[in-house]
N, C-alpha and C positions, 0 to 999 in steps of 0.2 A: 504494500500500500504506500502510495506517495503522499507526502505531507506538503501542503502549500502554506508557507510561513510568512506572516506579515511582520517583516523586520522593523517597520516604522510604528508598530504598536506602542513603542516606548515614548512616542511624542505625546500620548495621552497619559499624563501623570498627575492625578488629582492630589492636592495638598491634604484635603480632609473631606469629610462628608457629614451629613446629619443623619444619625441612626437613632430612630425612635425619639427624636427631638434633641439628642445630645450631639455635640460636636466631637467627632472622633477621627483618628487617622483613617484614611481611605482603605477599605477592605479590597477594593478592585484596583490592583496595582501591577506594575510591569513584571514583577517577579513571578506572577502567576504563569505567564507564557514562557518566561525564561526557564523555569523549572521543568515545564513540560518538554520544551525543546531539549534540555540537558538529558532528561530521562529517555527520550527517543533516541538521542545519539548514543547514550550509554548502552542501550539495548540493540544498537545497530538496526533500528526499525525503519528500513526503507530509505528512499531518497527524499531529501528536503529541497523543495523548489521555491523560487520566488514567484510571486503572482505576475500575471500579464495584465497590463492596463486595459480596461474595458470602458466603453462609452456609458455615460449616465443614463442612457435610454433604458438599460436593464433595471436600474434602480428605480426609475420613475414608473415602472410597471407595478411596483410595490408601494412606494412612498409618494405622497403628493408633492408636486413641484414647489408650492409655497413653503412647505416644511423643509425640503431639501435646500432650497435657497436660503432659508433662515439658518439652518445648521452650518452651511458653508461660510457664512460671513458673521455669525453671531458673536464670536469672541472678539474679533477685530472691532466690531461695532461697540461692544461693551467697553473696550479699552479707549476707544475714541470718545466715549461719553464720560471718561474719567474713572472708569472702573479699574480695580487692581486685583491681580491674582485670578482665581477661578470665579466664574459667574454661576450664581445659584438663583433659581426662581423663588419668588416670594409671594405671588398671588396667583389664583387660579379661577377660571370661570365655572364655578360649581353650579349645581341645579338652579334653574331659573334665570341664569345669566346666559348671554349669547356667546356662542363659540363659532359662529359662522362668519364673523367679520374679523379680519386681521387688523389689530390696532397699530397705530404708528409708534406708540410708546414701546421702547425696548423691553422694559420689565413686564409689560402686559403681554408682549409676544412670547417672552420666556415662559410665562404661565400658560399661555394658550397652547404651546407645543410641548408641555411637560406634564407629569403627574406626580412627581415627588421632589423632595429637596435633598435627595441622596445621590444625585447624578450631576455633578458640576460640569460645566463646559470649560475646557481648558484651551490654551493656545493651540494645542495639537489634536484636539478631539476630532475635528473634521478629517484631517489627514489620516489619522489612525483608523477611524471607522470606515472611511472610504477605501483604505487599503484592504480592510477586511472584506469589503464587498468584492474587490478585485480577486481576493483569494477564493471566495466562494464561486465566482464565475470561472476562474481558472480551473477549479476542481471539476466543474461541470464540463468544461472543454476537454479535460483529460478523460472523463467518463464517456463523453461522446466519441472520443478517439479510441475507445476500447478498454480503458481501465474499468475494473469492476467495483472499485472502491477508491475513496480518497479522504484525507483528513484535512480540514481547514483549521489551522492553528492561528488564531488571532484574538485580539482583545482591543477595545472593550467588547463584551459579548453583545448579543443581538435580540434574544427572543422576547424581551419586554417592549421592544420598540414596535409601535403600531404604524398604521398608514401615515399618520401625521402627528405623532407624539413620541417623546423619549422619556425614559425613566428606568429604574432598576439597573443602572449602569449602562443601559443600552441605547444606541442612537440610530443605527441602521440594522435591519433584521436580516442577517446573513443567511440564516436557514430559509427564510421566506424568499429571498432573492434567488437562492439556489433552486428552490422548488419551482419557482416561476420559470427560470432558465431551462430547467429540465422539461417542463411543459412545452416551452417554445421550441425546444430542439427535437420534439417528436414523441415525448412520453404522454400518453393519453390521460394517465392518472398517476399522481405522485402522493405518497403518504409521508407525513412528518410525525416522528415519534420523539416526544420531548421527555427526557428522563432527568431533567434538572429538578432540584428540590422545590423551586418556585414555579408556579404556573406560568406558562408561556402566553401571557395575556396579549402581547403584541401580535404573535402569530395567529392566535384565535381571532383577534380583531380583523386581521387582513383576509382570512379565508372563511369567515363565518357564514357567508352567504354563497359559497361556492361548493359544487359537487365534484370538481375535478381534483381537488386536493383534500385528502382526509387528514385531520389533525387529532392526535391522541396525546394526552399529557398525564403523567403520573406525578403527583406533587403533594406538598403539605396542604392540609385543609385550609381554605381561605377564611374560615371562621376564626382562625387564630394565626394564620401564617400569611406573610407578604406574597402577592400584592393585594390581598384582602378582598378586593371588590370584583373579582372575576375568578373563575376556576371551579364553580360548583357543578355537581353532577347533572343538574337539570339543564345545563347549557349545551344543547345538542345541535345547534345550527339554525339558520332561518332561511325562508324561501326555498330555493332549489338546494341550498346547503343543509336543509333539515336532515339530521341523521348522520352528518359527515363530520361532526365534532364530538370527541369523547373525552370527558374529564374524569379522572380517577383520583379524587382527593383522599388522602390518608392522614390519620391522626399522627401528630408529632410523637416520636419515640416508638412507632410501631415496629414489630419484629421484622427482621429481614425477610422471613418467609412470606409475610403479608405483602411486602413490596414486590417480591417476585411473582406472587399470585396475581397482583395487579398487572404486572408486565404480561402475563399470559392472557389476561382479559384484553389488553390493548392489542396484542399480536393477533388474537383470534378475530377481532374486528378489522384489523388491517388486512389480514389474509382474505377475509370476505370481500373487501374492497378491490382486491386483485391489482395492486399498483404495478406500474412498470419500473418504478425506482423508489427508494426510501431515503429520506433525509433524517438523520438523528441529531437532535439538539442535545449535545453531550455535555451535561452539567454533572460534575462529580461533587457537588455540595451536598449530596446525599450521604457523604462520608460521616462516620460517627464522630470525628473530631472537628468537623467544620464549625467555625466560630459563629456563624449566623444562621445555621440550619439545625434541624432536629430529627434526622433519621439515624439509623444505626448500621448502615452498610460498612463493612470492613474492606480493607485493601484486597484481601484474599477473595472477596465476593465479586469484584469487578470483572475478572475474566469470564465468569459465568454469564454476565450480561452480553459481552461480546460474542461468546459462543452461541447464545440463543438467537441473536440477530443474524449471525452467519448462516444458521440452519435454514433461514428463509430464502437464501440464494437469490436475493434481489441485488441489483446494482445499488450500492449504499454510499452515501456521502455523510461523513461525520463533521459537524460544525461545533467548535468549542464554545461552551457557554460558561456556567458558573463553576465554583470550586474555590474556596478561600482559605483552606488549610494549606498554606503555600508549601510547607515542607513535604507534604504527602501528595500534592496534586499531580506531580509527574508520574509517580508510581501508579496512581489510580487511573489516570488516562491511558497510560501504556498498558495497564492490565486489561482494559476494555478492548483496545486495539489489537493486542496480542491474542486475546481470546478469540476475537473475530478472525484474525489471520490464520491462527492455528487450526481453527475449525474448518 
């Protein structure tokens, strides 16, 4: 399996974030990808490639043009207005307020295009996340050329980013961009399996009314776990997309066996969908030692996940998402990928 690595991910380096209202050092940091790359190299796990630049057109099939334009110039505009350091949103158009008009005020636009205060815009955010999109599209190119699998190693992650909003450390949705590119290159149906601890609310937002992309997510119950306001089991799609969205929320601290039983439920539904390709939003914040998550998966369990996915025998693209226990993240990711490759 080839890895497409976003070397400019380091340009996005947040100074801090707000976690449950407290100002704390950023959990989403460059070391996350550095440790994964080091673990891949130590394991001699395939070739590591740089991404090929792609046109914005592929991104605009997933994200709205006003949102992309905002992201591209947001931090420079913030500095021009006298801002210093990282930019955080401070106000949001909650229920009863209008979100269909883009304000001229910068702070108002920050709120319009975001949903939390834990995802600062830095001077390098756009370049880093745009490089991640190129990685995802390069992975699709490789699969179109005959590769049966590929790994997109990038950060910041993507699955919380919706059509026109950022949050949860995510700005462009790399898994969604890859899924759309696979559709555009000839796949009639694409499935996305999100195994991150947190619900992929952005991915759900993007595909919720579509029947050509099936989305399945196994995650912490939103009654107690971030992102809180999406990810319930009764969210199954709308319009032609009804029945093509599967949420499997699990209680914090649930046994590993419960998690793998949910994986079987997700796979059963995806198999019934009969996809031509699979995109895996690979978060390893399900790890028992993750500082902001509450599942109990051990490093030794991750190869079993990769093996189970491999038995499906579909062309498979893995896109890096969460995982914040930095010292273990590399071994956990490599465990999944080696389990997949060995099977």
